[in-house]
C-alpha positions in Angstrom: 124.1 169.3 246.3 121.1 171.7 246.7 123.0 174.2 245.3 123.2 172.2 242.0 119.7 171.5 242.0 118.5 175.2 242.3 121.3 175.5 239.2 119.4 172.9 237.3 115.9 174.4 237.9 116.8 178.2 236.8 118.2 176.9 233.7 115.1 174.6 232.9 112.7 177.8 233.5 115.5 179.6 231.4 115.3 177.1 228.9 111.5 177.0 228.5 111.1 181.0 228.5 113.2 181.1 225.4 111.4 177.7 223.9 107.9 179.9 224.7 109.3 183.4 223.1 110.4 181.5 219.7 107.1 179.9 219.3 104.6 182.7 220.2 107.4 185.9 219.1 106.2 188.2 221.2 106.0 191.9 218.5 105.0 189.9 215.2 102.3 190.7 213.5 100.5 187.8 212.8 100.2 186.5 208.9 96.8 187.7 207.4 94.1 185.0 206.9 94.7 183.3 203.7 92.7 184.3 201.1 90.6 181.7 198.9 89.2 182.0 195.2 85.5 181.4 196.2 83.6 180.7 199.0 81.9 177.5 197.2 82.1 174.2 199.3 83.2 171.3 196.5 81.2 168.7 198.4 77.4 170.7 197.6 78.8 171.4 193.3 76.2 169.5 191.4 77.4 170.5 188.0 80.5 171.4 186.3 80.4 172.8 182.7 83.3 173.0 180.6 84.0 175.8 177.8 87.4 174.7 176.4 89.6 176.2 174.1 89.5 173.4 171.9 86.5 171.5 171.0 82.7 171.4 171.9 81.6 172.4 175.1 80.4 169.7 177.9 79.5 169.5 181.4 79.9 166.9 184.0 77.1 166.5 186.4 77.2 164.6 189.8 74.8 161.2 190.4 74.9 159.9 194.0 78.5 159.8 194.6 79.7 159.3 191.2 80.2 161.5 188.4 79.0 161.5 184.6 79.6 163.4 181.5 76.3 164.7 180.4 76.7 163.9 176.9 77.3 160.8 176.1 76.4 159.5 179.4 79.7 157.9 180.4 81.1 157.7 183.8 83.7 160.2 184.4 87.0 159.6 186.1 86.8 159.7 190.3 90.4 160.7 190.5 90.7 163.6 188.0 86.8 165.2 189.3 88.3 165.3 192.8 91.3 167.2 191.8 89.5 169.5 189.9 86.7 169.9 192.6 89.7 171.7 194.8 90.1 174.7 192.1 87.1 176.7 194.2 89.5 176.9 197.6 92.5 177.2 196.2 94.5 179.9 197.9 94.6 183.0 196.2 98.2 184.2 195.6 98.0 187.9 195.0 94.2 189.9 193.8 94.0 192.2 190.8 90.6 194.3 189.7 89.4 194.1 186.7 91.3 197.9 186.2 94.6 196.6 186.8 93.9 193.9 183.5 95.5 196.8 181.4 95.9 195.7 177.7 94.3 192.0 179.1 98.3 191.1 179.9 96.1 188.7 182.7 94.5 187.5 179.9 91.1 186.8 181.2 89.1 189.2 178.5 88.6 186.9 176.4 89.4 184.2 178.6 91.7 181.3 177.6 89.1 178.8 179.4 85.9 178.8 181.5 84.7 176.2 184.2 81.3 177.1 186.1 80.9 175.5 189.0 77.2 175.5 189.2 76.4 179.0 189.4 80.0 180.5 189.7 82.1 180.9 186.5 86.0 180.9 186.9 87.9 182.1 183.6 91.7 181.4 182.8 93.5 184.1 182.0 97.3 183.9 181.0 100.7 182.2 183.2 103.1 185.1 185.3 106.1 183.8 184.8 107.3 184.2 188.3 105.9 181.3 190.1 104.7 179.2 188.2 101.0 180.8 188.6 98.1 181.4 186.5 95.6 184.6 186.3 92.1 183.7 186.9 88.7 185.8 187.2 86.0 185.0 189.6 83.0 187.6 188.8 85.6 191.4 189.1 88.4 190.1 190.6 91.6 188.5 189.0 93.6 185.8 191.0 97.2 184.5 190.8 97.1 181.0 192.1 99.4 178.0 191.2 99.1 176.6 187.8 97.8 173.3 188.8 93.8 173.3 186.9 94.4 174.7 183.6 94.8 171.4 181.7 91.9 169.9 183.3 89.9 173.0 181.8 91.2 173.1 178.4 90.5 169.3 177.8 88.0 168.0 175.4 84.8 165.5 177.0 86.7 162.2 175.4 89.6 163.2 178.5 87.3 162.7 181.3 85.7 159.3 179.9 86.6 156.4 183.2 89.0 154.3 181.9 87.4 151.2 183.7 85.5 149.3 181.0 82.8 148.4 184.0 81.2 150.1 186.4 83.4 149.5 189.8 81.1 147.1 191.9 79.4 144.4 189.3 80.1 140.9 189.2 79.3 139.3 185.7 76.8 136.6 185.2 77.9 136.7 181.8 80.1 137.2 179.3 79.7 136.4 175.0 83.9 136.6 174.0 84.9 136.0 170.5 84.4 132.0 170.1 83.5 131.8 173.9 80.3 131.8 175.8 79.9 131.6 179.4 77.3 132.0 181.9 77.1 131.5 185.3 74.8 129.4 187.2 74.7 129.5 190.6 78.6 129.2 192.1 79.7 127.5 188.5 80.3 129.3 185.6 78.7 126.8 182.0 81.2 127.6 179.1 80.7 126.5 175.6 82.0 125.3 173.4 83.5 123.2 176.3 87.3 123.7 177.1 88.9 120.2 178.8 92.2 122.1 179.1 90.7 125.3 180.6 91.0 125.0 185.0 88.6 126.3 187.3 91.4 128.9 188.8 91.8 130.1 184.4 88.4 130.7 184.5 88.1 132.5 187.7 91.0 134.8 186.1 89.6 135.5 183.1 86.3 136.9 185.1 88.4 139.0 187.1 90.4 140.6 184.6 86.9 141.6 182.7 85.8 143.0 186.1 88.9 145.2 186.4 89.3 145.6 183.0 91.5 149.3 182.9 92.6 150.4 179.8 95.6 152.5 178.8 94.1 155.2 176.5 89.8 156.2 176.0 89.7 157.7 172.2 86.8 159.1 170.5 85.8 157.0 167.6 82.4 157.5 165.7 82.1 153.9 163.8 83.0 150.5 164.9 85.1 148.4 162.4 83.4 146.2 160.1 85.7 143.8 161.0 85.4 143.7 164.4 84.3 140.9 166.8 81.1 141.5 169.0 81.0 140.8 172.8 78.6 141.5 175.5 79.0 141.6 179.0 76.5 140.9 181.7 75.6 141.9 185.4 72.4 141.8 187.3 70.7 144.6 186.2 72.7 145.9 183.2 74.8 144.5 180.1 77.1 146.2 177.8 77.8 145.5 173.9 81.3 145.3 172.3 83.3 145.1 169.8 86.8 144.2 169.6 89.9 144.7 166.8 93.3 144.6 166.8 95.6 147.9 166.0 98.8 146.7 165.4 100.1 144.9 168.5 97.3 146.4 170.6 93.7 146.0 171.0 91.0 148.4 170.5 87.5 147.7 172.5 84.6 149.6 171.3 81.4 151.0 172.7 78.1 150.2 171.1 76.2 152.9 173.2 78.5 155.8 172.9 81.1 157.4 170.6 84.4 155.7 172.3 86.9 153.2 172.0 89.3 151.6 174.7 92.5 150.9 174.0 94.6 148.0 175.5 98.3 146.0 175.1 98.7 143.4 173.6 99.1 141.5 176.9 96.2 143.1 178.2 94.2 141.8 175.6 95.9 138.2 175.6 94.1 138.2 179.2 90.8 139.4 178.2 90.0 137.2 174.8 91.7 133.9 175.9 91.0 131.3 178.8 94.9 129.8 179.5 95.0 126.6 178.3 96.8 123.4 181.3 98.9 121.8 179.1 98.6 118.0 178.5 99.4 115.9 181.7 100.4 119.5 183.5 99.3 119.8 187.5 96.2 121.5 188.1 97.1 125.0 189.5 96.5 124.8 193.4 92.8 124.1 194.5 91.6 124.2 191.0 89.2 121.2 189.5 88.7 120.1 185.9 85.6 121.6 184.2 82.6 119.2 185.6 81.3 117.6 182.6 78.1 118.8 181.4 74.6 116.6 180.3 74.4 118.4 176.9 76.2 116.4 174.0 79.6 116.9 172.8 80.0 120.8 171.6 78.0 122.2 173.9 78.4 123.6 177.3 80.7 122.2 180.1 80.5 123.9 183.8 83.3 124.8 185.6 83.5 124.8 189.6 84.9 128.0 189.3 83.5 129.9 192.5 82.4 133.7 190.8 85.0 136.4 190.9 83.5 138.1 193.9 80.5 138.6 195.7 77.8 139.7 194.2 77.0 143.7 193.9 74.5 145.6 193.0 74.9 146.8 189.8 74.8 151.2 189.8 
């Protein structure tokens, strides 16, 4: 019995020794440290200048935790900016000198597109047919990196506009829609003209649709159509003037303060522009109440007991 115990201990020691050899791999040269494109800390970057192959140059600027297009002053897409900020620290699979760029085989002189992170410029060259990588120049060095960033560098300013209509975290206090006006007074909403078939839940749903409105696309637009109908959204400390027009089955929402328009589907447009009506005799949704009657004459505002869509938040 004691002999078997010693045998098991010996086998355990042998297994442990083999595992140590496999893990530490004695005699094998450790790989060299990974080369990064730059030493720039993305958290310190305040400005990104774009020089795309087509379209005018533009810039993104940091304002607190948010990023904006410099002109026109519009919020930039947060996730896309975060992805682009990975570029300065991207891994370099191979490094070359400008002397290696014979007959501009790397395509970096002149470059296909350029980005400048504060004072650090990154110029994009051609793709390498092996490994789906792209040549980029930083100073006098040329690097080969994964081709994940060129489409960002080559895009125009409108591609960076945030598809959210409203700033994140705002709480609406008033809406002027075509043929409909809503005003929040305390915890209730006043509607004009009155909507006797609109439940409190339906009113809340309309407010929430606007607060989270996210377009299918954002397009450059230099003029508002003559038949577009006016809209106005208000929140504490801010307001947005808009105009809406139909484009086939889709809806276009034009900003009055910038040359852009948001594109929405037919279903999105219906949810943003109409309050769902309760059929005569139908039960109200759970938790909903009929809008309370107003002291004003018929045709004026009627008051709903709908709570605000979300707790008030400071406008950015």
